[in-house]
N, C-alpha and C positions, 0 to 999 in steps of 0.2 A: 479653984476653980483654972483653968487654962488662963495665961496672960494674953492680953489683948494685945496685937503688931500692933506698931506703927501705920494709920492710915497714910498713905504714901499715894500721888496719879499714877492709876493703872494707865499703861499706854492706850493712847485712840484707837490701836488695831483692838486691842484687850477689853474696851471699854464698847464696839461694837458686835461683838461676839456674844459680849453681857448681854445685851440688851436684845438679840435675836434671837439666844437661846431663854431670856424671860418670856419675850413675846411667846415663842414659839411656846412654856408653857401654858401661859395663857390661853393658848390654838387650842390646845389637847387636853386643857382643865372643861374648857367650852364643849365637850361634847356629851359631856357626865349627861348634863339639859335632855338629849335627846334618845341614848342610852335607856336612862330612867324610866324614858316614855312605854320600854317593852319591858317593865317590872310593874303593870296596875295593880296586880296581886300583889306581891310581897309586902311582909312588913320590911319598917321602915330603919329597924334591927338588925333586920336579916341580911338587908342588901347592905347599912352596912359595916357589916360582918366580913361577910364572904369579900367585899370589896377591898377591906384590908388587909385581909390575910391572902389573897392576888399581888395587891401592890404587896407585901411584906416578900412573899416570892418571888417576883419578879424582880424585885431591889437586891435580893438576897443570890440570887441567878446573875444579875449585872452583875456584882460585885463580883463573884467567885471565880465568872470569863475574863473581868478585867484584870483585877489580884491575884487571883489563888486563892483555892480555901484557908490556907495559913496566915497570908497576908491579911485575907477581909476580916478572919475570926478578931486579928491584932485592930483592926481598924475601929474597934468596936470601943474597948477602953482608952484607945488614945484620944476617941477625940472628946474624951473630960466631960465638964458639968455645961462648956460651953454646946457639946452637944444633946449632951441629956436634955436641956434645957431647950433647945428647937425641937426635940423631938414630941415633948412634951406640950409646949406651942400649937404642935400642928393634930395631936391627937385629940386635943381640948377644943382647936377650934374644928374639927371636922367633927364631933361628938355635941358640939356645942350645936353644929348647925343642923344637925338634926332635930334637936331638942323644943330650938326657938322655930322652927318649922310647927309644932307640934302645937304651941302656943299662940304665932303672929304669925300676918301675911307675910305671904312671900316677897311682898311690895314692900314690910318694913324692914325685913333682911335684907335685901339687895340695898335700900338708901343706905344701910347703916353702915354696910360692908365698905360703898365706895367714898367713905371716911381713912380707909387703913393709908393711904397713899399720904393723906393728912396726918393722921397716927404716927407716919412711921419721921415722916419729915420732921415733929417737935420732937420726937424720942432722940433722931438722931442729932438736932441740934442741943436740947434743953443736956441730954446727957454726955452726950461725946465732942462739941458742937460742932458736928459736921453742916460745912457748911451748904446751906438752899438757896438755888439762886431764884428770881423773880421772874423769870420763866418757868420755872418750877412749879412756883405759886400759882400761875395764872392758873397753868393744866392741869393742876387741881383741881382748883375754883372750877372749872369750866368741864372736868369730868362729874362734881359730883354737882352740880346743875344738868347736868344729862341725863344724871341716874334718876334725880326728880322730876324730874321731865317722862322717865320714861315710865315711871312707878305716879303717874299722878291720876290716872286714871282709879287706882286701884287703890286708894288711901283713906277710904270711906271707910274701912270696916272697922269693927272694933279691934280697941287694942291691947294687948295683955305685957301689963308693965313687966312679968319674968321675963316673956318672948323678947321684947325687946331689949334688956338686962343679957337673955343670951347671947341674942345677935350683937353687942356693944362687947363682951368678950369672944367674939369671932373674931372681930374686926381686931380688940388689943391682942392676941393670941395672937395671929397674922401680920401681924405691924410688929410685933415684938421679934416670930422666926425672922422676917426680913431684917432686923437693924442687929439681931445677935450674925445671922451670916456672917452678915458683911463685916460687921466690926470686928469678928474670927475669924476672917477670910484665908489662915492660913490653917483652917481644921477641917477635916472632909467630913462633910456633912451628910452623905450620902447615908451609913451607918447612925446617922441620927434620924433622918422622917425612916429610915425602915423600923427605927424603933416607935420613932409616933407610929404608924403602921399596925403594929403588934400591939403596943396600948388602946388605942383605938373598938380592935379586932377585942380584947380583953374587954373592953367594957359593954361591948355589942352582946357577946357571949352573958354576961351575967342582965340583962333587959329582953333577949329576943325571944320571943313564945317561942320560936320553930326555927331549925336548921335545915329544914327541907325542902328543899325544891325542884322547880322539874329541870329538865337535859337542857329544852330551851333558856329557860329562864340561867341553868349556873353558865352556857354559851355566850348571854350577853355580858353576866357579874365578870367572868374573865375577862371580856373586856373591859369594862367600867372600870375592873383592878389592876392588870394588869397595866394596859396601856393611858388609861384614863387617869387614876392616879397615879401608879406607881413611874412611870414615866412623866408624867407633868411634876412631880413631886424632884427626881432624878436631875431635869431641865431646869427645873426653877433654882436649885442651891446652886448648882454649878454656873447657873449666871449672875445668882445675887451677890458672889463674893468679887464679880467686876465691875461692876458699878452702884453708884448712890441708895441710898435705903429706897430717897423717895422716889429717886429713878422707876429703881424694881417695884416696888407696891405699884406705881404711875402703869406701868404697862401691863401687871395682872389683870387692873381695870378692862383690859381688853377680853376676858371673858365674860361679862357682864353682855358685853356688846353682840358678841358670835354668840351666846348663847339661843336665844331666839331665832336666830336666822336658819342654824340648823333642825333645831327644833319644826320651822317653819316649811324646810323644803323637805325632810324627812316625812314630818307628819302630818304636813298642811297646814298649822295653827299658825295661821296668818294671825303678826302680831300689830296690837291697832298702832292706829294715827303715832299718839302720844310716841309711841316707844318708838317708832324708827326715826322719829325727831329727835327725842332721847338721843338714842345711836349716834346720830348722823354727828352733833354736837360734842357725844365722845370721842368719836373718831378722829373728827376735825383739831379738837381741841389735844388726841394721840399723839397724830403724823405732824399738825405744827408745830409740836414739842420738839421731834425725833428731829424734824427738819431742823429744826431752829439749831440743836446739837450739832446734827452732824457740819452742818456748814460753820457752826464758829468750832469748830473741832480741824478743819480744813485748813480756818486761819491761825491755826496755832505751828510753831516750829516743831519737824515729827521726830520723837523721841529716836532718840541715838541708837538706844540697845530694846528691843521688844521680848518681850517677856514671853514661856510660854503660856500656853491656858493650863488652869492648874485643874487637878480631875478633881469630880468631884465627890 
């Protein structure tokens, strides 16, 4: 396994860029629910297959244009076991998410997924002794409380232990990918997430009853795969290398707030009052935390040297 590099604090400018990129990935991912609404008749495994295929094609094209075909091919073996681990984590998370929705409610999956920042913070602290500030812990607690309020009206349905176990697996896999990406910041993780999309596509190919879709569905799947999934992954693994694992996972929860907003705007599905209240709590927690962190960084002495943002 590739040796982990020492975790020196990144310059303030790099940390701000990392936070913007990770938040941008959450925004891009948040369009997923709105796009899936345009595929009411498609099988879930068929959606996963085509989404993963187009995400892989996007990431391959992105790396080919950025690095050239020969360099791109060398990036895959260069990522080592950390890259393989990140790819496997994202493949596990995306596949388990689909399976979880087959056994339990969306509310349960969302609520359990809110634990990702807490899991990432605990993993970083227990394994790598990465310090987690008190403001981060407070923000994580508020985000979890906000998600709890959001899904409180839909928690009355039957609960499947298997479905909830799969949702926990999603949270564990995503948190693990976040921590590994941060810990091995010197490893280029774009080929890793590309590998993850290929793993997910392979798994879906063994499960889907049919690959055929209509021309309109294919256009939606291209957007869902290339832009929603592929671009989101590229933004996330680039930004997550520059900021603490807990912060990266915390910013990612913005997806939970924004998803119902886009569905409401495009499809007219007005969320319940509890959803809006819970979302407001999450937004206040996120932006309050970011404001505190920016003020704290402004009080620090400016870094003598500014490192360039590493390529994804």
